[in-house]
C-alpha positions as CSV (number, residue, x, y, z in Angstrom):
1,X,-5.1,-7.5,51.3
2,X,-1.8,-9.0,53.4
3,X,-3.3,-12.3,54.0
4,X,-4.1,-12.7,50.5
5,X,-0.6,-11.3,49.4
6,X,0.6,-14.0,52.5
7,X,-1.7,-17.1,50.8
8,X,0.2,-16.3,47.6
9,X,3.4,-16.2,48.5
10,X,3.1,-19.5,50.4
11,X,1.4,-20.7,47.0
12,X,4.5,-19.5,44.8
13,X,6.7,-21.4,47.2
14,X,5.0,-24.5,48.0
15,X,4.0,-25.2,44.5
16,X,7.7,-25.6,43.4
17,X,7.8,-22.3,41.4
18,X,11.1,-20.6,43.1
19,X,13.0,-23.5,41.9
20,X,12.1,-23.2,38.3
21,X,10.9,-19.7,38.0
22,X,13.0,-17.7,40.6
23,X,12.7,-15.3,43.3
24,X,8.5,-13.6,42.9
25,X,8.4,-10.5,41.8
26,X,5.4,-8.1,42.8
27,X,4.3,-8.6,39.8
28,X,3.6,-12.0,39.4
29,X,2.0,-11.7,43.0
30,X,0.4,-8.6,41.7
31,X,-1.5,-10.7,38.7
32,X,-2.4,-12.9,41.2
33,X,-4.4,-11.2,42.9
34,X,-5.4,-9.2,40.4
35,X,-4.1,-5.7,41.4
36,X,-1.2,-3.4,39.8
37,X,1.8,-4.3,40.9
38,X,2.1,-0.4,42.2
39,X,-1.2,-0.7,44.1
40,X,-0.4,-3.9,45.6
41,X,2.9,-2.4,46.9
42,X,1.0,1.5,48.2
43,X,-1.8,-1.0,49.9
44,X,0.8,-3.3,51.7
45,X,3.1,-0.1,53.1
46,X,-0.1,0.9,54.2
47,X,-1.1,-1.6,55.9
48,X,2.2,-3.3,57.3
49,X,4.6,0.0,56.9
50,X,6.4,-2.6,54.5
51,X,6.5,-2.7,50.9
52,X,6.1,-6.1,48.8
53,X,9.5,-6.6,47.7
54,X,9.9,-6.6,51.6
55,X,7.7,-8.7,52.6
56,X,8.8,-11.2,50.3
57,X,12.0,-10.9,51.4
58,X,11.1,-11.0,54.8
59,X,9.0,-14.4,53.9
60,X,12.6,-15.7,52.1
61,X,14.8,-15.5,55.0
62,X,11.9,-16.9,57.9
63,X,11.9,-20.1,55.5
64,X,16.1,-19.5,55.5
65,X,16.0,-19.7,58.9
66,X,13.9,-22.7,58.8
67,X,16.7,-24.4,56.7
68,X,19.3,-23.3,58.8
69,X,17.8,-24.7,62.1
70,X,17.4,-28.4,60.5
71,X,21.1,-28.1,59.7
72,X,21.2,-30.5,56.9
73,X,22.3,-28.0,53.8
74,X,25.1,-25.5,54.2
75,X,24.4,-21.5,53.5
76,X,25.2,-21.8,50.0
77,X,23.1,-24.7,49.3
78,X,20.1,-22.7,51.1
79,X,20.7,-19.4,49.2
80,X,20.7,-21.5,46.0
81,X,17.4,-23.3,46.9
82,X,15.6,-19.8,47.8
83,X,17.1,-18.5,44.6
84,X,19.4,-15.6,45.7
85,X,21.6,-14.7,42.9
86,X,24.3,-15.3,44.9
87,X,25.2,-16.3,48.9
88,X,26.9,-12.7,49.5
89,X,23.7,-11.2,48.8
90,X,21.4,-13.7,50.9
91,X,24.5,-13.3,53.5
92,X,23.6,-9.3,53.5
93,X,20.0,-9.4,53.0
94,X,19.8,-12.3,56.0
95,X,22.1,-9.9,58.1
96,X,19.7,-7.4,57.7
97,X,16.9,-8.8,58.6
98,X,17.8,-10.7,61.4
99,X,21.0,-8.7,62.8
100,X,23.0,-12.2,62.5
101,X,25.2,-13.7,59.5
102,X,23.8,-16.8,58.6
103,X,26.5,-19.0,60.2
104,X,26.0,-17.0,63.5
105,X,22.3,-18.0,63.2
106,X,23.0,-21.5,62.4
107,X,25.4,-21.8,65.5
108,X,23.4,-20.1,67.7
109,X,20.7,-23.2,66.7
110,X,23.2,-25.5,67.8
111,X,23.7,-24.7,71.3
């Protein structure tokens, strides 16, 4: 199920749905996988130790890291590109996942 979930999440991003529909919900991804949101989250928690929403956040932070390494956009532009409501929430989630703020990560990538 984790590989199907990851594939559905990648398709969502690659098809440009992030820009048009915002962050994917567990319900949207569950619907694509023909399971209930609760079942999907429970199954992923069993397989990975993380909920579906946590896995969505991990995926988005991974995308953010790649964008930060490119050094083409500022933190605000990246947070809005990944459809976070505001830069503060993006920074908070990024720090929770990586242990550092996006600017610290970007500066570290410069070296």
